[in-house]
Each structure stands twice: as structure tokens, then as C-alpha cells.
C-alpha positions in Angstrom: -34.9 129.5 64.8 -35.4 125.9 63.9 -37.1 125.2 67.1 -39.5 128.1 66.5 -40.3 126.8 63.0 -41.0 123.3 64.4 -43.3 124.6 67.1 -45.1 126.8 64.5 -45.7 123.7 62.4 -46.9 121.8 65.5 -49.6 124.4 66.1 -51.1 124.2 62.6 -54.1 122.0 62.3 -53.8 119.4 59.5 -50.0 119.1 59.7 -49.0 115.6 60.6 -46.2 115.7 63.1 -45.4 112.0 62.7 -42.5 111.5 60.4 -43.2 108.8 57.8 -46.6 107.9 59.4 -47.5 105.8 56.4 -44.3 103.7 56.7 -43.5 104.0 53.0 -40.1 105.5 53.3 -37.0 103.5 54.2 -34.2 104.9 56.4 -31.1 105.0 54.2 -28.9 104.8 57.3 -30.6 101.7 58.7 -31.4 98.9 56.3 -34.7 97.2 57.1 -36.1 100.1 59.1 -38.7 102.8 58.3 -37.6 106.4 58.4 -38.6 108.1 61.6 -39.2 105.0 63.6 -37.3 102.4 65.7 -35.7 99.4 63.9 -38.0 96.4 63.9 -36.6 93.1 65.3 -38.0 91.2 62.3 -39.9 88.6 64.2 -42.3 90.1 66.7 -42.3 93.5 65.0 -42.0 93.6 61.2 -42.0 96.3 58.6 -43.9 94.5 55.9 -46.2 94.7 52.9 -49.8 94.9 54.3 -51.3 93.6 51.0 -54.5 94.9 49.3 -52.4 97.5 47.5 -52.0 99.3 50.8 -48.2 99.4 50.8 -46.0 98.9 53.9 -47.2 98.9 57.5 -46.1 97.7 60.9 -47.0 94.0 61.7 -46.8 92.7 65.3 -47.2 89.1 66.2 -47.9 88.6 69.9 -48.1 84.8 69.5 -44.3 84.7 69.5 -42.9 83.1 72.7 -40.8 85.3 75.1 -37.7 83.2 74.6 -37.9 83.6 70.8 -38.4 87.4 71.3 -35.2 87.6 73.4 -33.3 85.7 70.6 -34.7 88.0 67.9 -33.8 91.1 69.9 -30.3 89.7 70.4 -29.8 89.0 66.7 -31.1 92.5 65.8 -28.9 94.2 68.4 -31.8 95.6 70.3 -31.2 94.2 73.8 -30.3 97.7 75.0 -34.0 98.6 74.6 -35.8 95.2 74.8 -35.0 92.1 76.9 -37.1 89.9 79.1 -35.5 88.5 82.3 -36.3 84.8 82.9 -38.1 84.5 79.6 -40.4 81.6 79.3 -42.1 79.6 76.5 -45.4 81.4 76.8 -46.7 83.9 74.1 -45.5 87.4 74.7 -49.2 88.4 74.6 -49.6 86.9 78.1 -47.1 89.3 79.7 -45.4 92.2 78.1 -46.9 92.6 74.6 -44.9 94.3 71.9 -44.1 98.0 71.4 -42.8 100.1 68.5 -41.8 103.8 68.8 -41.7 106.8 66.6 -38.9 109.4 66.9 -39.7 112.5 69.0 -41.8 115.4 67.8 -42.2 118.9 69.4 -45.1 119.9 71.7 -46.5 123.4 71.5 -47.6 124.7 74.9 -51.3 124.9 75.4 -52.1 123.0 72.1 -54.5 120.1 71.9 -53.7 117.3 69.4 -55.4 114.4 67.8 -53.7 111.0 67.3 -55.1 108.6 64.7 -54.1 105.3 63.3 -55.4 102.6 61.0 -55.4 99.2 62.8 -56.2 95.7 61.8 -56.4 92.6 64.1 -57.9 91.6 67.5 -59.0 94.0 70.2 -55.6 94.1 71.9 -54.1 97.1 70.2 -53.4 100.5 71.8 -51.8 103.7 70.6 -49.9 105.6 73.2 -48.6 109.2 73.0 -45.8 109.6 75.6 -44.7 113.1 76.6 -41.3 114.1 77.9 -39.9 117.1 79.6 -37.5 118.4 82.3 -38.2 117.3 85.8 -35.7 118.0 88.6 -33.1 118.8 85.9 -33.5 115.7 83.9 -35.5 114.8 80.8 -38.1 112.2 81.9 -41.3 110.6 80.9 -44.1 112.9 82.2 -47.3 112.2 80.3 -49.4 109.5 78.6 -52.4 109.6 76.3 -53.8 106.1 75.6 -56.1 105.1 72.8 -57.6 101.6 73.0 -58.5 100.3 69.5 -61.5 98.1 68.8 -60.8 94.8 67.1 -62.0 94.3 63.6 -60.5 91.0 62.6 -59.4 91.3 58.9 -61.0 94.7 58.5 -59.0 97.9 58.9 -60.4 100.4 61.4 -59.4 104.0 62.0 -59.2 105.0 65.7 -58.5 108.4 67.1 -58.2 110.4 70.3 -57.8 114.1 71.2 -55.4 115.0 74.0 -53.7 118.0 75.5 -50.2 117.1 76.9 -49.5 120.5 78.6 -52.9 121.0 80.2 -51.7 119.3 83.4 -48.0 118.8 82.5 -46.8 122.2 81.3 -43.2 120.9 81.4 -43.8 118.5 78.4 -41.9 119.7 75.3 -41.8 116.6 73.1 -43.7 113.4 72.5 -43.4 110.0 70.8 -46.0 107.7 69.5 -45.9 104.1 70.8 -47.7 101.4 68.9 -48.6 98.5 71.2 -50.2 95.1 70.8 -50.8 92.5 73.5 -53.7 90.1 74.3 -55.3 88.2 72.8 -52.3 86.6 71.1 -52.5 87.3 67.4 -51.3 89.4 64.4 -51.8 93.1 64.6 -51.2 95.7 61.8 -50.7 99.5 62.2 -50.7 102.1 59.4 -51.2 105.8 58.6 -50.2 107.1 62.0 -51.0 110.8 62.5 -50.6 113.4 65.2 -52.2 116.8 64.3 -53.1 119.9 66.2 -56.8 120.2 66.8 -59.5 122.1 68.7 -60.5 120.2 71.8 -62.3 121.1 75.1 -60.1 121.5 78.2 -61.3 118.1 79.5 -59.2 116.2 77.0 -56.8 113.6 78.6 
């Protein structure tokens, strides 16, 4: 019954499927983390006040060296998810970049969606929607929609992309948003993340 209600919500336009997409709510079970999202390491990825009366947002600093990121992930207990072999002193923007994930949300078969996000910083930010489903009996990563975001310096910009995860991958049943920042090295901000059902031609990615 719960699954049916979630899928019904997923099919209604205007319903944001991203939990805590404005990053204003803390996770009571994980101090220092926004509800519905991964825990930030506190150096490369921070959950911070964005200023201008905007409230909290996600800040990524891709100037941080690889070695310092490894140390930060170790302190935060995140090495099960993030760790760089043979880390060097170069900025993480030169190689891996930084990522930050939402929790999973349901996918309604045959439904198109629109992902949108407010972004501030250089032209090195992307929003990914990663789809998952059963393949050969195991839950695996089966789909990606990628939204490159234009740089605007200190100005906030809203970027958006329509996509249809089950058009070519009918096995996809859930998805996660991944915020990503890489090159040029700099400070990137992300806020007001939304995934909503929409009407989109069949040519959507």
C-alpha cells in the first residue's frame, strides 16, 4: 500500500520528490547532516549558511587537495563511500571532483520528470539523476540523466532538465540526485533541488 501511495505521488506534477530539497531541515539522527541527504565531510562538502537570507545550502570546494579530502573523509567516517588511492597534493578539481547524494525516491513507469536546482559558482557544476533497478537479479545502477550548469560567478542560476528514466530502461524503479562539482577549482553552491513529474516528448534523455 505504501509503495502504491509513493508511486501515485511520483506521478503528480508539482510534487517535489526530493526530500528536504531546500536543505533547511536537520537530520535528528545524524548531527551536522541535512535530512534526506548524505552526511557532508565538513571540508570539501559542507552544509552551510549561503547568506543573503537564503538559508542553508550545500557548499563544495574543489580547491581542496586530494590528500586533505582523504583526511576529511577519514575523520568523518566516510571512507566506506569515498577514498582516493594514491592521493596527491593537487586540487580534487583536477581529477575526481566532489559529489553529494540524496536518498532514493520512487520512479513511476512511463513517467517523465524534471530536475531543477539553484546553482552558484563557476561552470563546473552538474546535476545527475541516477536510476537503479534489478538487473540479473541484483539492484544495480542502470540510468543517468546529466544536467550541466552554466557558471554565473556570485549570481544564483536555476538550471533544469526533463528526462524519462524508464523510456529505455524499464527496469528502473528508483532514483537519486547527485550534486557534482569539479573543474575549474573553486567554490560551488547548490540549493532548492527538485524532481517533479512533467509532460515531456519521448525524445527526453
